[in-house]
VOLODO-623060 format. One record per residue (C-alpha): z, x, y; residue in three letters; chain; residue number from 1. Coordinates in pm, 1 decimal, decimal comma. Layout:
VOLODO-623060
up=Z; east=X; north=Y; rest=ALA; kette=A; nr=NUM
...
end
This chain:
VOLODO-623060
up=-25947,0; east=-1765,8; north=-10135,5; rest=MET; kette=A; nr=1
up=-25848,9; east=-2120,7; north=-10192,9; rest=ARG; kette=A; nr=2
up=-25488,7; east=-2197,8; north=-10265,1; rest=PRO; kette=A; nr=3
up=-25391,4; east=-2197,9; north=-10640,5; rest=MET; kette=A; nr=4
up=-25330,7; east=-2577,5; north=-10621,4; rest=ARG; kette=A; nr=5
up=-25696,8; east=-2606,1; north=-10536,1; rest=LYS; kette=A; nr=6
up=-25809,0; east=-2376,8; north=-10816,3; rest=SER; kette=A; nr=7
up=-26024,5; east=-2587,0; north=-11051,4; rest=LEU; kette=A; nr=8
up=-25981,1; east=-2373,6; north=-11373,1; rest=PRO; kette=A; nr=9
up=-25605,4; east=-2371,9; north=-11321,5; rest=LEU; kette=A; nr=10
up=-25582,4; east=-2740,3; north=-11248,1; rest=ARG; kette=A; nr=11
up=-25788,4; east=-2821,1; north=-11550,1; rest=LEU; kette=A; nr=12
up=-25559,8; east=-2612,5; north=-11763,2; rest=LEU; kette=A; nr=13
up=-25254,2; east=-2771,8; north=-11621,4; rest=GLN; kette=A; nr=14
up=-25398,5; east=-3119,0; north=-11675,8; rest=ALA; kette=A; nr=15
up=-25489,0; east=-3030,2; north=-12030,5; rest=ARG; kette=A; nr=16
up=-25132,9; east=-2918,0; north=-12094,6; rest=GLU; kette=A; nr=17
up=-24987,6; east=-3228,5; north=-11939,2; rest=ALA; kette=A; nr=18
up=-25203,2; east=-3445,1; north=-12170,0; rest=VAL; kette=A; nr=19
up=-25151,2; east=-3227,4; north=-12481,1; rest=MET; kette=A; nr=20
up=-24775,9; east=-3232,3; north=-12430,1; rest=ALA; kette=A; nr=21
up=-24803,7; east=-3608,8; north=-12516,0; rest=ARG; kette=A; nr=22
up=-24997,1; east=-3542,6; north=-12837,5; rest=PHE; kette=A; nr=23
up=-24839,3; east=-3225,9; north=-12978,5; rest=ARG; kette=A; nr=24
up=-24525,0; east=-3396,7; north=-13128,0; rest=PRO; kette=A; nr=25
up=-24762,8; east=-3636,3; north=-13308,7; rest=HIS; kette=A; nr=26
up=-24971,1; east=-3339,3; north=-13437,5; rest=LEU; kette=A; nr=27
up=-24666,2; east=-3143,3; north=-13538,6; rest=ASN; kette=A; nr=28
up=-24529,2; east=-3447,5; north=-13731,7; rest=ALA; kette=A; nr=29
up=-24835,8; east=-3417,6; north=-13957,0; rest=HIS; kette=A; nr=30
up=-24834,6; east=-3036,4; north=-13965,4; rest=ASP; kette=A; nr=31
up=-25158,8; east=-3011,6; north=-13775,1; rest=LEU; kette=A; nr=32
up=-25271,8; east=-2775,8; north=-13503,2; rest=THR; kette=A; nr=33
up=-25470,8; east=-2905,6; north=-13203,6; rest=GLU; kette=A; nr=34
up=-25782,3; east=-2739,5; north=-13350,8; rest=GLN; kette=A; nr=35
up=-25726,9; east=-2880,7; north=-13696,8; rest=GLN; kette=A; nr=36
up=-25700,3; east=-3228,9; north=-13546,1; rest=TRP; kette=A; nr=37
up=-26011,4; east=-3183,0; north=-13346,8; rest=ARG; kette=A; nr=38
up=-26198,9; east=-3104,4; north=-13678,0; rest=VAL; kette=A; nr=39
up=-26062,9; east=-3419,9; north=-13845,3; rest=LEU; kette=A; nr=40
up=-26129,9; east=-3631,4; north=-13548,5; rest=ARG; kette=A; nr=41
up=-26495,5; east=-3506,1; north=-13505,7; rest=ALA; kette=A; nr=42
up=-26566,2; east=-3544,1; north=-13876,7; rest=LEU; kette=A; nr=43
up=-26433,9; east=-3894,4; north=-13876,2; rest=ALA; kette=A; nr=44
up=-26672,3; east=-3980,7; north=-13590,1; rest=GLU; kette=A; nr=45
up=-26967,5; east=-3760,7; north=-13675,8; rest=MET; kette=A; nr=46
up=-26957,4; east=-3780,7; north=-14060,8; rest=GLY; kette=A; nr=47
up=-27069,5; east=-3477,9; north=-14268,1; rest=GLU; kette=A; nr=48
up=-27166,2; east=-3199,5; north=-14034,8; rest=SER; kette=A; nr=49
up=-27315,5; east=-2858,6; north=-14036,9; rest=GLU; kette=A; nr=50
up=-27039,3; east=-2608,0; north=-13949,4; rest=VAL; kette=A; nr=51
up=-27211,1; east=-2467,3; north=-13636,3; rest=THR; kette=A; nr=52
up=-27279,3; east=-2812,4; north=-13496,8; rest=ALA; kette=A; nr=53
up=-26913,4; east=-2913,1; north=-13574,6; rest=LEU; kette=A; nr=54
up=-26789,9; east=-2594,9; north=-13386,2; rest=ALA; kette=A; nr=55
up=-27006,3; east=-2693,5; north=-13086,5; rest=ASP; kette=A; nr=56
up=-26883,6; east=-3049,5; north=-13086,6; rest=ALA; kette=A; nr=57
up=-26519,7; east=-2949,5; north=-13071,5; rest=ILE; kette=A; nr=58
up=-26548,5; east=-2648,3; north=-12837,8; rest=ALA; kette=A; nr=59
up=-26449,9; east=-2410,6; north=-13094,9; rest=LEU; kette=A; nr=60
up=-26598,8; east=-2070,6; north=-13181,4; rest=LEU; kette=A; nr=61
up=-26764,8; east=-2069,2; north=-13520,2; rest=ALA; kette=A; nr=62
up=-26549,4; east=-1784,3; north=-13649,0; rest=PRO; kette=A; nr=63
up=-26242,3; east=-1972,5; north=-13548,1; rest=SER; kette=A; nr=64
up=-26357,0; east=-2277,7; north=-13730,3; rest=LEU; kette=A; nr=65
up=-26433,0; east=-2064,6; north=-14036,1; rest=SER; kette=A; nr=66
up=-26064,2; east=-1962,6; north=-14040,5; rest=ARG; kette=A; nr=67
up=-25941,4; east=-2322,8; north=-13995,9; rest=ILE; kette=A; nr=68
up=-26150,9; east=-2479,8; north=-14270,6; rest=LEU; kette=A; nr=69
up=-26002,6; east=-2309,3; north=-14567,2; rest=PRO; kette=A; nr=70
up=-25655,9; east=-2445,4; north=-14481,9; rest=ASP; kette=A; nr=71
up=-25785,3; east=-2796,9; north=-14437,9; rest=LEU; kette=A; nr=72
up=-25980,6; east=-2762,9; north=-14758,5; rest=GLU; kette=A; nr=73
up=-25669,0; east=-2632,1; north=-14932,6; rest=GLY; kette=A; nr=74
up=-25477,2; east=-2937,5; north=-14821,0; rest=ARG; kette=A; nr=75
up=-25749,0; east=-3162,2; north=-14956,4; rest=GLY; kette=A; nr=76
up=-25848,7; east=-3297,6; north=-14610,1; rest=LEU; kette=A; nr=77
up=-26200,3; east=-3160,2; north=-14595,2; rest=VAL; kette=A; nr=78
up=-26472,1; east=-3064,7; north=-14838,6; rest=ALA; kette=A; nr=79
up=-26741,4; east=-2804,5; north=-14787,8; rest=ARG; kette=A; nr=80
up=-27081,1; east=-2781,2; north=-14974,3; rest=ARG; kette=A; nr=81
up=-27400,9; east=-2592,0; north=-14931,3; rest=ARG; kette=A; nr=82
up=-27695,1; east=-2778,6; north=-14773,3; rest=ALA; kette=A; nr=83
up=-27950,0; east=-2880,7; north=-15030,4; rest=ASP; kette=A; nr=84
up=-28251,5; east=-2731,9; north=-14849,2; rest=GLY; kette=A; nr=85
up=-28077,5; east=-2417,4; north=-14708,5; rest=ASP; kette=A; nr=86
up=-27816,3; east=-2250,5; north=-14921,8; rest=LYS; kette=A; nr=87
up=-27705,1; east=-2043,5; north=-14616,4; rest=ARG; kette=A; nr=88
up=-27596,7; east=-2355,0; north=-14432,5; rest=THR; kette=A; nr=89
up=-27243,9; east=-2511,3; north=-14505,5; rest=SER; kette=A; nr=90
up=-27174,0; east=-2873,8; north=-14454,8; rest=LEU; kette=A; nr=91
up=-26823,2; east=-3012,5; north=-14408,2; rest=VAL; kette=A; nr=92
up=-26694,6; east=-3356,9; north=-14442,1; rest=SER; kette=A; nr=93
up=-26368,3; east=-3554,3; north=-14468,9; rest=LEU; kette=A; nr=94
up=-26224,6; east=-3626,6; north=-14811,3; rest=THR; kette=A; nr=95
up=-26054,3; east=-3958,2; north=-14884,6; rest=ARG; kette=A; nr=96
up=-25726,2; east=-3787,6; north=-14810,6; rest=GLU; kette=A; nr=97
up=-25862,3; east=-3655,8; north=-14473,3; rest=GLY; kette=A; nr=98
up=-25999,4; east=-3999,8; north=-14389,4; rest=ARG; kette=A; nr=99
up=-25661,9; east=-4155,9; north=-14465,2; rest=ALA; kette=A; nr=100
up=-25472,3; east=-3911,7; north=-14252,6; rest=LEU; kette=A; nr=101
up=-25716,7; east=-3958,9; north=-13973,7; rest=PHE; kette=A; nr=102
up=-25678,6; east=-4345,8; north=-13992,0; rest=GLU; kette=A; nr=103
up=-25290,0; east=-4304,6; north=-13988,8; rest=THR; kette=A; nr=104
up=-25300,9; east=-4061,1; north=-13700,4; rest=MET; kette=A; nr=105
up=-25564,4; east=-4259,7; north=-13496,8; rest=ALA; kette=A; nr=106
up=-25324,2; east=-4548,7; north=-13455,3; rest=LYS; kette=A; nr=107
up=-25053,4; east=-4337,9; north=-13298,6; rest=ARG; kette=A; nr=108
up=-25309,3; east=-4144,3; north=-13089,6; rest=SER; kette=A; nr=109
up=-25432,9; east=-4479,1; north=-12942,0; rest=GLU; kette=A; nr=110
up=-25075,9; east=-4566,0; north=-12854,1; rest=ALA; kette=A; nr=111
up=-25039,8; east=-4232,7; north=-12682,3; rest=ILE; kette=A; nr=112
up=-25367,2; east=-4293,7; north=-12492,8; rest=TYR; kette=A; nr=113
up=-25231,6; east=-4630,7; north=-12380,8; rest=ARG; kette=A; nr=114
up=-24913,1; east=-4468,7; north=-12254,5; rest=ASP; kette=A; nr=115
up=-25123,8; east=-4218,8; north=-12053,9; rest=ILE; kette=A; nr=116
up=-25334,3; east=-4507,6; north=-11917,0; rest=GLU; kette=A; nr=117
up=-25023,5; east=-4687,7; north=-11813,2; rest=LEU; kette=A; nr=118
up=-24892,2; east=-4383,2; north=-11638,3; rest=ALA; kette=A; nr=119
up=-25221,2; east=-4324,0; north=-11456,3; rest=LEU; kette=A; nr=120
up=-25406,0; east=-4656,4; north=-11474,6; rest=GLU; kette=A; nr=121
up=-25690,4; east=-4707,3; north=-11721,5; rest=ALA; kette=A; nr=122
up=-25950,9; east=-4707,3; north=-11443,9; rest=ALA; kette=A; nr=123
up=-25831,1; east=-4367,6; north=-11329,2; rest=ASP; kette=A; nr=124
up=-25850,1; east=-4234,7; north=-11678,5; rest=CYS; kette=A; nr=125
up=-26214,5; east=-4357,4; north=-11713,5; rest=ALA; kette=A; nr=126
up=-26296,1; east=-4208,4; north=-11373,5; rest=ASP; kette=A; nr=127
up=-26145,0; east=-3868,6; north=-11478,3; rest=ILE; kette=A; nr=128
up=-26353,6; east=-3863,9; north=-11799,9; rest=ILE; kette=A; nr=129
up=-26667,5; east=-3961,7; north=-11612,6; rest=GLU; kette=A; nr=130
up=-26617,3; east=-3686,0; north=-11353,4; rest=ARG; kette=A; nr=131
up=-26543,4; east=-3430,5; north=-11626,0; rest=LEU; kette=A; nr=132
up=-26860,5; east=-3528,4; north=-11792,7; rest=GLU; kette=A; nr=133
up=-27054,1; east=-3477,6; north=-11474,1; rest=ARG; kette=A; nr=134
up=-26884,3; east=-3144,5; north=-11427,4; rest=LEU; kette=A; nr=135
up=-26975,4; east=-3030,2; north=-11782,6; rest=ILE; kette=A; nr=136
up=-27334,4; east=-3156,4; north=-11717,4; rest=ASP; kette=A; nr=137
up=-27357,4; east=-2965,8; north=-11393,7; rest=ALA; kette=A; nr=138
up=-27213,0; east=-2638,2; north=-11526,2; rest=LEU; kette=A; nr=139
up=-27306,0; east=-2650,3; north=-11899,1; rest=GLY; kette=A; nr=140
up=-27666,9; east=-2531,9; north=-11852,7; rest=PRO; kette=A; nr=141
up=-27535,7; east=-2250,7; north=-11639,4; rest=GLU; kette=A; nr=142
up=-27348,8; east=-2108,7; north=-11931,8; rest=VAL; kette=A; nr=143
up=-27675,3; east=-2094,0; north=-12138,2; rest=LYS; kette=A; nr=144
up=-27901,9; east=-1984,2; north=-11862,1; rest=ALA; kette=A; nr=145
up=-27727,0; east=-1882,0; north=-11538,1; rest=PRO; kette=A; nr=146
up=-28024,8; east=-1763,2; north=-11335,3; rest=LYS; kette=A; nr=147
up=-28229,9; east=-2089,9; north=-11402,2; rest=VAL; kette=A; nr=148
up=-27949,3; east=-2343,1; north=-11350,8; rest=ALA; kette=A; nr=149
up=-27718,8; east=-2183,8; north=-11095,1; rest=ALA; kette=A; nr=150
up=-27863,8; east=-2365,3; north=-10783,9; rest=LYS; kette=A; nr=151
up=-27898,7; east=-2702,8; north=-10950,1; rest=SER; kette=A; nr=152
up=-27544,5; east=-2672,8; north=-11100,3; rest=ALA; kette=A; nr=153
up=-27397,3; east=-2604,8; north=-10756,3; rest=VAL; kette=A; nr=154
up=-27588,5; east=-2899,5; north=-10611,3; rest=ALA; kette=A; nr=155
up=-27472,4; east=-3128,9; north=-10884,8; rest=LYS; kette=A; nr=156
up=-27119,7; east=-3011,8; north=-10863,2; rest=LEU; kette=A; nr=157
up=-27111,3; east=-3083,9; north=-10490,8; rest=ALA; kette=A; nr=158
up=-27152,2; east=-3455,4; north=-10579,6; rest=LYS; kette=A; nr=159
up=-26855,0; east=-3447,8; north=-10817,2; rest=VAL; kette=A; nr=160
end
């Protein structure tokens, strides 16, 4: 078995923690969890979204998102409504307050990104993101259809 320092899942978790350690104080200052921030950030970029699509976009299980939304709604940061054509479908969007909080937080978030880029070099950050996208593309289909995509995912991953 490969040494732990060469374990991709472990190294990805460690990298995530190193990055999030830079962002957590900023989130805490605004009384937001990482998951709540992902909701606000995604809605700011995507606009009004169906709850399931939002959950997929922010890598959060739909039941977890369903527990997060009432708090954000209670704080006046998001609004939910039923879709016009399908009353079973919920749509969620930022409120004015949510948009204002996002805009305030985005400025500091960009400063944190700049600090990370200074520590690592901007080109390295871009390269890491590109390689992570390739990894996700290579392994993503395997999650949905392991038997069909297994060989092509391994071949794609070998290029990463």
